[in-house]
C-alpha positions as a Markdown table, in Angstrom:
| # | Residue | x | y | z |
|---|---|---|---|---|
| 1 | Met | 34.9 | 137.8 | -10.6 |
| 2 | Asp | 38.1 | 135.8 | -11.0 |
| 3 | Lys | 40.2 | 139.0 | -10.6 |
| 4 | Phe | 38.0 | 140.7 | -8.1 |
| 5 | Tyr | 39.8 | 139.2 | -5.2 |
| 6 | His | 43.1 | 140.7 | -6.5 |
| 7 | His | 41.7 | 144.2 | -6.4 |
| 8 | Val | 40.3 | 143.7 | -2.9 |
| 9 | Ile | 43.6 | 142.4 | -1.6 |
| 10 | Val | 45.6 | 145.2 | -3.3 |
| 11 | Phe | 43.2 | 147.8 | -1.9 |
| 12 | Gly | 43.6 | 146.3 | 1.6 |
| 13 | Met | 47.4 | 146.5 | 1.2 |
| 14 | Trp | 47.1 | 150.1 | 0.0 |
| 15 | Met | 45.0 | 151.0 | 3.0 |
| 16 | Ser | 47.6 | 149.5 | 5.3 |
| 17 | Asn | 50.3 | 151.9 | 3.9 |
| 18 | His | 48.1 | 155.0 | 4.2 |
| 19 | His | 47.7 | 155.5 | 7.9 |
| 20 | Asn | 44.3 | 156.8 | 8.9 |
| 21 | Gly | 42.2 | 155.5 | 11.7 |
| 22 | Cys | 39.4 | 154.3 | 9.6 |
| 23 | Arg | 41.6 | 152.9 | 6.8 |
| 24 | Lys | 43.8 | 151.1 | 9.3 |
| 25 | Ser | 40.8 | 149.5 | 10.9 |
| 26 | Leu | 39.5 | 148.2 | 7.6 |
| 27 | Thr | 42.8 | 146.7 | 6.3 |
| 28 | Val | 42.5 | 143.3 | 7.8 |
| 29 | Pro | 38.8 | 142.8 | 6.8 |
| 30 | Met | 39.5 | 143.9 | 3.2 |
| 31 | Ile | 42.5 | 141.4 | 2.9 |
| 32 | Gly | 40.3 | 138.7 | 4.6 |
| 33 | Leu | 37.5 | 139.4 | 2.1 |
| 34 | Gly | 39.9 | 139.1 | -0.8 |
| 35 | Ala | 41.3 | 135.9 | 0.6 |
| 36 | Phe | 37.8 | 134.4 | 1.1 |
| 37 | Ile | 36.8 | 135.3 | -2.5 |
| 38 | Phe | 40.1 | 133.8 | -3.8 |
| 39 | Phe | 39.4 | 130.6 | -1.7 |
| 40 | Ile | 35.9 | 130.2 | -3.2 |
| 41 | Ser | 37.3 | 130.7 | -6.7 |
| 42 | Val | 39.9 | 128.1 | -6.2 |
| 43 | Ile | 37.3 | 125.6 | -5.0 |
| 44 | Gly | 35.2 | 126.3 | -8.1 |
| 45 | Phe | 38.2 | 126.0 | -10.3 |
| 46 | Ile | 39.3 | 122.7 | -8.8 |
| 47 | Gly | 35.7 | 121.4 | -9.0 |
| 48 | Ala | 35.4 | 122.3 | -12.7 |
| 49 | Leu | 38.9 | 120.9 | -13.4 |
| 50 | Lys | 38.2 | 117.6 | -11.7 |
| 51 | Arg | 34.5 | 117.5 | -12.6 |
| 52 | Ser | 33.7 | 117.1 | -9.0 |
| 53 | Ser | 30.0 | 117.8 | -8.5 |
| 54 | Ile | 30.4 | 118.1 | -4.7 |
| 55 | Leu | 32.9 | 121.0 | -5.0 |
| 56 | Leu | 30.7 | 122.7 | -7.5 |
| 57 | Trp | 27.7 | 122.3 | -5.2 |
| 58 | Ile | 29.7 | 123.8 | -2.3 |
| 59 | Val | 30.6 | 126.8 | -4.4 |
| 60 | Ser | 27.0 | 127.1 | -5.6 |
| 61 | Leu | 25.6 | 127.0 | -2.0 |
| 62 | Ile | 28.1 | 129.5 | -0.7 |
| 63 | Thr | 27.4 | 131.8 | -3.5 |
| 64 | Arg | 23.7 | 131.5 | -3.0 |
| 65 | Phe | 24.1 | 132.1 | 0.7 |
| 66 | Leu | 26.2 | 135.2 | 0.1 |
| 67 | Leu | 23.7 | 136.6 | -2.5 |
| 68 | Asn | 20.8 | 136.0 | -0.1 |
| 69 | Met | 22.6 | 137.9 | 2.7 |
| 70 | Ala | 23.1 | 140.8 | 0.3 |
| 71 | Thr | 19.4 | 141.2 | -0.5 |
């Protein structure tokens, strides 16, 4: 999952260069989704690096919330 954000951001940038009504409207949400995944990954990395249980709990709760929304 660590490099998933990279693929989402690159796909969003690719969509911004290929002008189509549908693709153009999805560019910002795709880049935003990639940035959100990156942000959550950074929080998890810092939490693991600093051994901060509060940051790891935040990542765990956000991940659980997102997985519950998906089902």
